[in-house]
N, C-alpha and C positions, 0 to 999 in steps of 0.2 A: 320601307319606313321603320320596320322593327330593328333592322341592323343599324340604322342612324340613331335610334333611341338607345341601343346598347352601347354604342361609341360614346354618346353624350353622357350616359350614366357612368361609364368607366372614367371619363375625364373628370366628372364631378367628384367621384370618390377619390381620385388621385389628388385633386386640389385640396380636398378636405384633409386627407392624411398629411399632405405636405404642410398645410397651415398648422396642424396640431403637432408638428414635429415628429411624425412617424414616417420614417424613411424605409426604403427597401432593405430587406435583411442581407442583401448582397452589397450594401453601401459600406463605406469605410467605418461608419459608426458601429456596425455589427461584425466587422471582419475580425480575424484572429489578431489580438493585440499583444501577444506574449512577447513579441520582439521589442516592445516598448519598456519592458521590465528592466530595472537596474540590476547590476550583478548581485547574486546571492551574497549576503554579508557573511563574514566570519562570525560564527556564533559564539556567544559568551558562555564558557563552561561553568558549571556548578562545581566549586572546589570540594564539596562533600556530598556527592550524589548517594542515593540509596541503592545499595547493591543487593542483588538476588542471584542465587545459584540456580541455573537452568540445567536440568538433567534430561538428556535425550536418550531414549531407549528404543532400539529397533526390536520389533516383535514379529517373528516368522517372516523375516525379509526373504525374498527369492534369491538374493545374492549379496555380495559386498558392495560397499560405496567407496569409490576412490576419493571422493570429495564431499565433505559436509561443512557447509559454511553457515554463519549466522549474521544477521543484520538487525539492528534496532531502527525502527522507522519512526521518525519525528516529523511533524509538520504543524503549521499554523492552521487556525480555523478558517473556513471559507468566508471571504469578504470581511476579514478582520480589519477594523478601521485603523489599526496601527500600521497598515501596509499601504504603499502607494496605489492610487486609483490609476489604472492604465488607460482610461478614457474610452472604453468600449461600452458594452451594454451596462445598464445600471448594476452596480455591485461587482463589476469586473475589477478585481484588485489582484496584485501580485500575491503569490504565496511562497512561504519559505518551507522548503522540504529537505530533509537530510536523512540519508541512510548511513548508519554508523556500523561498520563491521565489528563483530566480536569473535574471539577465537573459541572453538569447541575442541577440547582435548579428549583423546580417546582414553577410556578408563579400562575397558575390556572389549571383547569382540563386538558386543552390541550396545555399548554404553558410551556416551560422550557428555562432557560437562563444560559449561562456560559461565561467565559472569555478565549479567545484563543490569542496566540502570533505567529507572523510569523517570528520572528527573535530571538528566545529564546536562540540560541547558538552563541558565537563569533567564528570568524575564528581563528584557532590555529594550531600550528605545533605539532601534536601528536606523530609523528614517525621520526622526523628529516629529512623529505623529503619535507618540505615546508608547508605552511598553508593550512588546510583543511576547506572547507566550508560545513558544515552540513546544508543543505538547507531544507526549509519547503516544504512539498509535499501537504498535505491536512489536514483539520480538519474533523474527522469522527465521526458519531454517530452510536450507536449500541443499537437497541430497542429489548427488550425481553419481550414477553407477561407475562410469569410467573416466569422468573428468573432462570428457570431450565437449566441444561447443555445439555439436548436433545431437547429443544424447538427450533423451527425455529426462527432465529433472522432476523431483517431487518436493512440493512446497507445503510447509506447515507453519503455524503461528499461534501465539498466545497473546491476548490483548492485555491492556493495563489493569482491568478489573480482575482477570484471572490471576495476574501476577501478584497484585496486592492482597488477594485472599489466599495465596500460596497454593494454588490449585494444581491438580494433575489432569492433563487433557490428552485424550487419545484422538488421533486422526487416522483415517484409513485411505489406502491407495489401491487401485487395480493392479494385481500381480502381472497381468499381461502387458502393462505398459513398461515394465522393467526391461532394460536393455535395448529398447527401440532407439534407433538413430536416424529415423526417417522423418522426424517432425521438426527439424531445425531448432533444437534446443528449447522446445516448448516446455513450460512449467506446468505440472499437473497439481492443482490444488487439493489438499487433503479434505476428506469428507468427515463431518462430525456424526457421531451416532445419533440415530433418531431423525435425521434429516431425510427428505425425500430421495436425494441422490444416493445416500448410504442404503436406504431400504431396498433399492432396486438390485443390489448385488447380493450374491450368495457369500456366506462367510468364507468358504474355501477359495474364493476368487480374490480375496483381499489380503493385504498385510497392513500392519499398523505401526505407528510411531507414538510413543508416549512422551509428553513433555511435562515435567513436574518442576515446581518452583518452590524454593525455600529462601526466606530472607536471611542474608548473612549478618552475623553479629557486628 
């Protein structure tokens, strides 16, 4: 008798959820809908973007780096109404994301400089839904000891607020990760001073990279 009651209860709940429009999370309404997104648009460039000089200084690095690359990360806000609704869960909208490389030129053995922009793109109506702001997220550096695809890479970044205040930021990395090539190109994120991850390490087991910013005239 109890088993019959459990079955009837399950059927009743199922009918209630269906009537209320709540379907299974495995149904099409909740499936990955990224394939429905239109192609990423060609972004409209700001003809007079604000330029900053980024200086990258290696401090007590365990060895040289064959490749030091820079990227500016831009993207729209989550669920921005200027973007097409992809028809999945409520608020599932397309996002515009753009990683723009910038060159870092070597100044001396431990110093590199490049130019970054925090307003590289203009607000623009790409889909007839109103103007989209493709905002700056951070300027990121990618350090690779030998340039190989399997080498452990070291990743650091400065965000928009730190750039606008022309800050100098230090990030720390474990020395023992340098030269490893058994992690299939994994990127090791830099640790900020005072964070729990940083506090777990002894100073002699770390090296650091300073990223300092100055606005260009």
